KETOR-848774 format. One line per field, with one value per residue (C-alpha): residue in one letter; z, x, y. Coordinates in steps of 0.25 Angstrom, whole numbers. Layout:
N
r	A|...
pz	Z|...
px	X|...
py	Y|...
! end
This chain:
515
r	M|E|G|G|L|E|R|V|H|R|L|P|A|V|L|F|S|V|L|L|V|S|L|C|L|H|L|W|A|G|G|P|G|L|E|L|A|Q|A|A|P|A|P|G|G|H|L|V|V|A|V|P|V|D|P|D|T|F|D|P|H|K|A|V|A|A|A|T|E|E|I|D|F|N|I|Y|Q|G|L|V|S|F|D|Q|D|G|R|I|I|P|C|L|A|E|S|W|E|I|S|E|D|G|M|S|Y|T|F|R|L|R|Q|G|V|L|F|H|N|G|R|E|V|T|V|A|D|V|L|F|S|M|D|R|I|R|D|D|A|T|G|F|P|L|A|W|P|Q|R|I|V|E|T|A|A|L|D|E|R|T|V|L|I|R|L|D|E|P|Y|A|P|F|L|S|E|L|A|D|A|A|V|V|P|P|E|A|V|D|S|L|A|V|R|P|V|G|T|G|P|F|R|F|V|E|W|V|N|G|H|H|V|E|L|E|R|F|D|G|Y|W|E|E|G|V|P|Y|L|D|A|V|T|F|R|I|I|P|D|P|A|T|A|I|L|N|L|K|A|G|T|V|H|V|I|P|R|L|S|P|D|V|A|W|D|V|E|A|A|G|G|L|K|L|V|Q|G|P|M|N|V|V|Q|L|M|A|L|N|L|D|R|E|P|L|V|D|K|R|V|R|Q|A|I|N|Y|A|V|D|K|D|L|L|I|E|G|A|A|W|G|F|G|T|K|L|G|S|N|M|S|P|V|M|E|S|Y|Y|L|D|L|A|D|Y|Y|Q|Y|D|P|Q|R|A|R|E|L|L|A|E|A|G|Y|P|G|G|F|D|I|T|L|S|L|P|S|S|Y|D|L|H|V|K|T|G|E|M|V|A|A|M|L|A|E|V|G|I|R|V|R|I|E|L|V|E|W|G|T|W|L|D|R|I|Y|T|R|R|E|Y|D|M|T|I|V|G|L|T|G|K|L|D|P|H|T|V|L|N|R|Y|E|S|G|Y|A|R|N|F|N|N|F|R|N|E|E|Y|D|S|L|I|A|E|G|L|R|V|S|D|V|S|R|R|Q|E|I|Y|R|R|C|Q|E|I|L|A|E|E|A|A|A|V|Y|I|M|D|P|N|D|L|V|A|M|R|E|D|V|A|G|W|R|Y|Y|P|K|Y|V|D|D|L|R|Y|V|Y|F|E|Q
pz	305|307|314|315|330|332|323|331|344|340|335|342|349|339|327|335|337|323|320|329|323|314|301|288|275|260|250|235|225|217|215|204|201|211|209|220|217|215|212|198|197|200|193|200|213|219|225|235|236|247|243|252|243|231|217|214|200|191|179|176|169|181|193|202|214|215|222|209|201|209|205|191|187|186|178|168|158|149|137|145|160|169|175|189|186|181|166|156|149|138|143|133|123|120|114|111|104|108|97|97|101|113|110|103|109|101|108|102|109|115|107|114|127|133|142|153|145|135|124|117|120|107|103|104|119|121|114|122|135|131|127|140|148|141|143|154|158|162|173|171|182|174|165|154|146|141|134|124|112|103|104|91|86|76|73|81|91|91|99|98|109|106|117|116|120|126|139|146|156|145|145|160|162|151|160|168|156|156|143|145|136|132|135|150|153|159|170|172|186|192|182|176|162|158|152|165|171|180|177|186|194|204|213|226|231|245|245|233|218|211|198|191|181|167|159|146|151|141|149|149|161|171|180|189|199|196|203|212|222|228|242|247|261|267|280|279|292|286|273|281|288|275|270|282|280|265|260|254|247|245|251|242|249|263|275|280|295|293|284|297|298|284|286|299|294|288|273|270|263|262|249|246|235|231|227|219|228|234|247|250|258|247|251|244|239|237|252|263|269|259|248|256|252|266|273|263|266|281|280|273|284|294|289|292|280|287|298|289|282|295|302|291|281|292|284|271|262|255|259|247|245|232|224|218|223|222|214|202|204|191|194|209|217|232|240|252|262|255|267|279|292|299|307|312|297|295|306|301|287|293|301|288|281|291|299|312|319|308|302|300|288|284|279|271|270|262|272|264|263|277|273|271|283|292|285|287|302|303|295|303|315|309|304|318|323|315|318|306|311|302|301|295|286|281|267|260|247|237|244|244|229|226|236|238|226|216|222|230|243|254|262|263|260|260|248|239|225|217|208|193|182|177|186|179|183|197|198|189|200|205|191|194|183|186|190|202|208|221|228|220|218|208|203|190|189|193|182|172|175|175|161|156|162|152|140|142|140|145|158|164|162|167|180|182|180|190|200|200|201|214|219|217|224|236|236|235|246|237|246|257|250|260|255|244|253|251|244|254|249|258|252|255|253|241|233|223|211|216|209|212|202|203|202|211|205|210|198|200|187|193|207|210|221|224|225
px	-139|-142|-130|-123|-123|-118|-106|-102|-102|-92|-82|-69|-69|-60|-70|-82|-76|-73|-88|-92|-83|-91|-83|-90|-88|-87|-95|-96|-106|-112|-123|-132|-147|-151|-157|-164|-179|-179|-188|-186|-172|-170|-158|-148|-140|-126|-124|-113|-108|-98|-87|-75|-63|-58|-57|-43|-43|-54|-47|-56|-46|-37|-46|-46|-54|-69|-72|-68|-77|-89|-87|-81|-94|-100|-89|-84|-91|-87|-93|-102|-107|-116|-130|-134|-134|-120|-124|-116|-123|-120|-113|-104|-106|-121|-119|-109|-107|-98|-92|-95|-81|-82|-70|-75|-84|-90|-96|-105|-103|-114|-115|-114|-107|-98|-86|-87|-78|-89|-83|-90|-85|-79|-75|-60|-63|-67|-55|-46|-52|-51|-36|-33|-39|-31|-18|-10|-5|-19|-19|-34|-37|-43|-37|-49|-44|-32|-42|-45|-37|-44|-52|-57|-67|-76|-83|-86|-95|-90|-79|-73|-66|-60|-54|-43|-53|-67|-69|-82|-81|-77|-90|-91|-77|-79|-88|-76|-69|-72|-71|-63|-59|-44|-42|-46|-37|-26|-34|-45|-39|-43|-53|-62|-69|-80|-93|-101|-113|-105|-92|-80|-79|-68|-61|-56|-48|-53|-65|-74|-77|-87|-94|-105|-116|-111|-122|-117|-119|-124|-134|-147|-154|-142|-135|-145|-135|-128|-116|-109|-99|-91|-86|-75|-79|-70|-77|-91|-96|-93|-100|-113|-112|-111|-123|-131|-127|-131|-117|-116|-128|-123|-114|-112|-107|-111|-105|-115|-112|-118|-130|-139|-135|-139|-152|-155|-152|-163|-161|-152|-155|-147|-147|-140|-137|-129|-114|-104|-92|-82|-76|-65|-52|-42|-30|-16|-13|2|4|7|-1|-12|-5|-10|-25|-27|-24|-34|-44|-42|-44|-57|-62|-58|-67|-81|-88|-102|-96|-89|-102|-109|-98|-91|-103|-114|-121|-121|-113|-114|-103|-94|-85|-78|-75|-89|-102|-115|-119|-113|-123|-121|-106|-106|-103|-107|-95|-98|-97|-84|-76|-86|-80|-72|-60|-56|-54|-46|-37|-35|-32|-22|-15|-14|-8|3|-3|-9|-6|-12|-4|-3|-9|-13|-27|-26|-40|-44|-47|-57|-66|-72|-79|-65|-59|-71|-70|-55|-56|-66|-58|-45|-52|-58|-44|-38|-47|-39|-25|-24|-18|-23|-17|-27|-21|-30|-26|-30|-38|-28|-17|-26|-28|-13|-6|-17|-25|-14|-1|-7|1|-8|-11|-27|-36|-51|-58|-70|-69|-80|-90|-88|-98|-92|-87|-74|-71|-74|-66|-54|-48|-42|-36|-21|-17|-27|-20|-29|-29|-24|-27|-16|-25|-21|-28|-26|-41|-46|-38|-42|-57|-55|-49|-60|-71|-66|-68|-82|-95|-104|-111|-112|-97|-93|-101|-94|-80|-82|-89|-77|-68|-76|-74|-59|-57|-65|-57|-44|-48|-43|-49|-59|-72|-81|-93|-100|-105|-119|-119|-125|-128|-132|-138|-147|-162|-163|-152|-158|-154|-142|-139|-131|-121|-112|-100|-94|-101|-109|-118|-123|-130|-144|-143|-151|-157|-172|-180
py	628|613|606|619|620|606|609|621|614|603|613|617|630|637|633|637|651|652|649|661|671|680|679|683|676|680|672|672|675|664|654|652|654|664|678|685|689|704|716|724|729|744|751|759|759|757|743|740|726|722|713|708|709|717|711|706|713|718|712|700|692|692|692|679|683|680|693|700|692|696|711|708|701|715|721|710|701|690|683|674|675|666|666|663|648|649|647|654|666|676|689|697|686|684|670|659|646|635|626|611|607|616|624|637|648|659|671|681|695|703|716|730|725|737|737|747|756|757|749|738|723|717|704|709|712|697|692|701|696|682|684|691|680|670|678|671|685|689|679|675|665|654|644|643|655|647|637|648|646|656|669|675|686|679|693|706|699|684|678|664|658|644|635|624|613|612|619|617|629|639|647|648|652|662|669|674|680|695|703|715|727|727|742|740|728|735|741|730|726|739|744|734|736|725|724|721|728|737|745|747|761|759|749|754|742|737|746|745|742|751|747|755|751|749|756|750|735|726|718|726|731|728|732|739|745|758|754|743|744|732|736|729|725|714|713|706|713|727|723|719|733|740|732|736|750|750|753|739|733|719|709|696|684|688|682|672|675|689|685|686|700|703|696|703|717|726|730|718|704|692|683|670|661|649|650|643|644|634|638|629|627|626|617|619|605|609|612|602|595|598|590|577|574|568|581|588|578|580|595|592|583|593|604|604|611|611|619|628|632|634|642|650|651|651|639|647|637|623|613|609|597|601|613|615|621|615|627|620|609|602|599|599|587|587|583|592|580|574|577|577|584|573|579|565|560|573|569|555|561|570|559|551|562|563|575|569|582|591|602|617|624|638|642|655|662|674|685|692|680|678|665|659|664|659|646|645|648|636|627|630|626|613|609|612|601|591|596|606|619|630|644|654|664|676|680|693|690|695|687|675|676|677|668|657|657|660|656|645|648|643|630|631|642|644|652|651|647|654|647|645|642|629|617|617|631|627|614|617|625|612|608|606|616|627|640|643|628|635|621|615|603|593|580|573|568|582|588|578|580|595|594|585|594|605|597|591|598|586|591|577|574|588|585|572|579|590|581|572|584|588|574|575|588|582|569|576|586|597|608|609|613|620|627|635|647|653|667|677|691|702|714|726|723|732|725|715|707|699|686|674|667|655|664|674|687|698|701|715|717|713|719|731|739|737|750
! end
C-alpha cells in the first residue's frame, strides 16, 4: 500500500508490535447496488453461515443488536422492504398512498401471505403489530412508533396509519416493523414466527440457529435453499478452518487480515462490496474530562485514521469524519480530513484544557468484534504518545449492550453503527432526547435541525439539514469517526447469488449452490 511502510517505520515500538499481531476483525453486511453475476440458480442444499455472536432476542420488536437483524431478515417481514440501492419497495403491502399533508398512509395488503404457522396474514395482524410496537412496555428501540396516532382497518385488505405530523423517514423506518401473529408473541424471543422465506427450526445458544425453507412463502420461485444454519463461531481463525474443511460455506464480514488465506486456498473465493457502516470511538460526554471539547478535539488529533485503516483493516476501509458513510451519497459530506493527524496540536489542546500531563481513561471494547479490539489497541498506543493513558477493558457483547449502549456506563468505546435507509435515522442518534444517544451528545442547533428534517420533504433542504448536522458532529468532536469498513465475504466456490444491501442483513432468498 502506498505510504504504508513509511507509516509503520515512524511508529513507537508498542504500536508497531500491535500492527504485527494477527488479530481478526468483524465487519458488517451492507452496501447498495451490487449483485454478483451468476449461473442459473439451482434449487436445494443446506447452507452453513458462520457468525460470531448469538442473537440478543428473536422478538423483532425488542431486538437491538445488528447481529440479530442479519438473521431476522430471513424470518420476518413488514409492510415495506428495500432493494439493493436502498429504495423502499412493496413487501406485505403490495401498494400504498400518502395523503397530501404527509400524515396519512394507506396500505393495500398482498393477498395470500402466510405466517410460518400456516395462517394467512390479516389486517388485524398488522394493527396488532403496530400497536405492540407503539406500546412502551414492548421496549421497541426506536422512537418513531410514538408518532403514530391512529391505526385503522378500512376494509379487509386496507390499513390506515395516521401520524401526528409529517415524518419524512416513515416508510424507511417502517421497513423495520415486522408483522407478527398475536398468538405467537409470548414465545417470539426464542421461537420466532414470521412471513419470511425461511422458518425457524431451533436455536442452541452459543452453537447455532437453524432455519428451513418455508414452502408457503409468497414470493414466487425463492428461496432456492432447503435449509440454512447460522453457526456461532466467535474465533475467525476457526471459522476459516471450517470454511476450508467444507463444514461452513459462507463467512460474511470476513477479517481482512485473513483474506489472503481465502484467496490462496483452493475451492474458495472472496467477494467484496461497499457498506453503510460507521466505525467510531464513542466518547461519553457526561464523563470527565470528555465534557471539555478541547479534550475531545485533542483525542481526534491524536488518532491517525489512515494508519488504523492500514493496520486494523489492512486497507479495506474508507476514512470518515462524521457519522455518515459515503454510501449515502445524496446526503454525505466529506469531512474525513477535518482532524488531520497532529499529535503536537493534541498536546497543546490538552494543556489548554488543564491536562498538560495527560490523564487516565478506560476504553471498553466489545470482545466479540475483533476489528474493534484491534482498532482499540492501536488507538490506545496513539493516545499514549500524547500522554493519555488508556486502560483497555474487554466486554462481552451482551454486557456491552446493557451496560454501555443502554445504561451509558463507560468512558470510551469502539463500535460500528449500522447503516439505515434515511439520513434522519442515521443522525438522530445524537438528538439530545433520543433514547439510544449513548454518547450523551447535546446541541441545540443540532436538535433543531433534526426536528426540521422530519417535517420537510424537499430533497435539497433535507440535504442542507443533514450535511450541517454532520458538520456539527465534527466541530463538536462528538466522537472519533474512523472508517466505513469494506464488506468482505468468503465462500465456497459453488455458492452463488449473494447480494449486498445498505443495511446489516444476510439475504439468503437468492443464494444457491451451483451444480
